[in-house]
C-alpha positions, 0 to 999 in steps of 0.5 A: 370557348371563344377565342381570343382576339388577335390583332394583326396590321391591317390591309388594303383588301380588309379596309376596303371591305369595311368601308364599302360594306353597308353592314358596317354602316348600320344597313342590310343589303341584297342583291349586290350582284348579278350572275349572268350567263354568256357565250364567249367567242368560241361559242362556249356558255361561261358564267360570270358576276357583275357587281352592281351599283348602289342604285340597282340593289335590290334592297338597301335597308337601314337597320339603326336609327343613326343617320350619321353612319349612313352619311358617313357610308355614303360620304366614303363611297364618293371619296372612293369613287373619286379615287378611281384612275380616272378614263381617258380624256377625264380629270380625277383621280386620287391625290398624289404626293407633290407640290403640284396642286392641280394634279389630277384636275388639269387637262389639256386645252388642245386634246383633252387629255389628263396632264401629268405633272413634272419637277425641274430645276434645283427647287424642283418646281412643279410643271405640267404636260401632256401625253400626247405628242405631235410630230414636228420635224419628225420628232415627237413633241408635247402638245403642252408643256407649261410650269405650274407655279403661276398656273396654281397661284391663278387658281388659288386666286380665283378659288379663294375670291369665289368662296369669299362671300360664302365664307363671310356669310358663314362667319356672320351666321355663326357669330349670331349663332354664337351670340343666341347660345350665350344669351340663352345660356344666360337666361338659364343662369338668370332663373338659377338666380331667380331661384336662389333668391326665392329659396333665400327669401322663403327661408326668411320668412320661415325663421322670422315666422317661428316663436322665440322660445323654440330655440333649436328650430330657430337655429336650425332655420337660421342655419337653413337661412344662411345656407340659402343666402350663400347659394344665392351669393354663388349664383349671383357671382357666376351669373356676373362672371358669365356676363363679362364672357359674353362675346362682344356684339360686332359694330355697324362699321366692322359688319361692313368691312367683312361685307366688303371682304366678301364683295371682293373690293378688299384685298385677297391677301391674308387669307391664304389655303392651308400650310400643307400642300395635301391640305391645299389639294383637299380644299381645292378638290371641294369645288373644282372638277376640272382645270382646263389648261392651254398655251395662252389661256386658263378656264376653271370648270366648277362642279 
């Protein structure tokens, strides 16, 4: 007898197992671990198990035809690896709460340490400071402490300026694809109108070819002809309605304005990042690997 399903609250361990186990992505894996023997400092023989990176697994065989499942699995692994606490003098780590956009991305331009965030003032304005301290007149002083509002804004403006040409190109491609898809759909409806017109013409010929004395057959053919005419009228009306819904083609002047936005000759106003702080951080991390901050300069290192 099968036991009933019992729903429980998910735990971190269970969710991590689901996201990291290739079985849930429809793949068979073997050789994910390696058992080793070694001698410790006291000269005793010990055993240990090492978890190998995916590139060193003996077997990783997809057993499903859905490529999207494996792609999602690989994306989850990349995200989990990016959330791991970074090594010393390296940027990265999971996103945290707070208004500082560069949390986890900013590093000190003087010593290379990962910058920490702090909030000060009545409005809790974000700032960044280096955990490494220099001894100045017998006191430990941070080698870098700077406000975060202007730095975040500078990085945001640089990010938007960098992605604007790509965004414009994608928009133009999407418009062309939308127009092509709509034209293809209109072609199908034009064929439907042609078929309905053909059926109506055939029904008319059949009705006119019947002998007038055969009244029952004539009445049946007349009803069939009227039905075909109604189908033709409905198909023509639907084609007309869909033609009116066709997206308007951009003029050459409008296309030039769009290209001007991507070339940087137009102002960047009106194109902000998403309103939620967490979404802003997510967008910035798609292209930025590290932001190096010094007292007098700000350098952005892309991926």
